[in-house]
C-alpha positions in Angstrom: 0.0 0.0 0.0 1.4 3.4 -0.9 2.5 5.7 1.9 0.1 8.5 1.0 -2.9 6.1 1.2 -1.8 5.0 4.6 -1.3 8.6 5.6 -4.8 9.7 4.5 -6.5 6.7 6.2 -4.5 7.2 9.4 -5.3 11.0 9.5 -9.0 10.3 8.9 -9.0 7.6 11.7 -7.3 9.9 14.1 -9.5 12.8 13.3 -12.6 10.6 13.6 -11.5 9.3 16.9 -10.8 12.7 18.3 -14.2 14.0 17.2 -15.9 10.9 18.7 -14.1 11.4 22.0 -15.1 15.1 22.1 -18.7 14.2 21.4 -18.7 11.5 24.2 -17.1 13.9 26.6 -19.7 16.5 25.8 -22.5 14.0 26.3 -21.0 13.2 29.7 -20.0 16.6 31.0 -22.7 19.0 29.8 -25.4 19.9 32.3 -28.8 19.4 30.8 -30.6 17.7 27.9 -30.5 20.5 25.4 -26.7 21.1 25.8 -26.0 17.4 25.9 -27.8 17.0 22.6 -24.9 18.8 20.8 -22.3 16.2 21.7 -23.7 13.3 19.7 -25.2 15.3 16.9 -22.3 17.5 16.1 -18.9 16.1 17.1 -19.8 12.4 17.0 -21.4 12.7 13.6 -18.2 14.1 12.3 -16.2 11.4 14.0 -18.1 8.5 12.7 -18.2 10.2 9.2 -14.4 10.5 9.2 -14.0 6.9 10.2 -16.4 5.7 7.5 -14.6 7.8 4.9 -11.3 6.3 6.0 -12.8 2.9 5.5 -14.0 4.0 2.0 -10.5 5.2 1.0 -8.9 2.0 2.3 -11.3 -0.5 0.6 -11.5 1.5 -2.6 -7.7 1.3 -2.9 -7.5 -2.4 -1.8 -10.3 -3.7 -4.1 -9.3 -1.4 -7.0 -12.9 -0.2 -7.4 -14.8 2.6 -5.7 -16.4 1.5 -2.5 -19.7 3.4 -2.4 -21.3 1.6 0.5 -19.4 3.7 3.0 -20.3 6.9 1.0 -24.0 6.0 1.3 -23.7 5.4 5.0 -21.9 8.8 5.5 -24.6 10.6 3.5 -27.4 8.9 5.5 -25.6 9.7 8.8 -25.2 13.4 7.9 -28.9 13.7 6.9 -30.5 11.8 9.7 -28.4 13.1 12.7 -29.6 16.8 12.5 -33.2 15.7 11.9 -33.3 13.3 14.8 -31.7 16.0 17.1 -34.3 18.5 16.0 -37.1 16.0 16.8 -35.6 15.2 20.2 -35.3 18.9 21.0 -38.9 19.6 20.0 -40.1 16.6 22.1 -38.1 17.9 25.1 -39.6 21.4 24.7 -43.1 19.8 24.7 -42.2 18.0 27.9 -40.7 21.2 29.4 -37.6 19.4 30.6 -35.7 21.3 33.3 -32.9 23.5 32.2 -29.6 24.4 33.8 -29.5 28.0 35.1 -26.7 28.9 32.6 -28.7 27.5 29.5 -29.9 30.4 27.4 -33.3 30.6 25.8 -36.4 29.3 27.4 -39.1 29.1 24.6 -41.9 27.7 26.8 -41.9 30.5 29.4 
């Protein structure tokens, strides 16, 4: 395998791992539901997307043909994560979940 392919795959895997770690830490450390929602929907989506793109680059080079399965997974992930986050936020607003004092914006008051 050429060095530049290994370098691209390695960088994408490291980038994806860092974003996934940041998203997991955000899910753990942030104080309420609305702020915790940002961790998995922003950073973790980028992390998983980077890892899947690294897989696409690796298997496209290894098999000699474009690997489009991973591209479809990435596109599906980038379309569904914001929509599901929006739906969860709307449901939480309907339930009037408690907010932390530092959380800005209280649309139901």
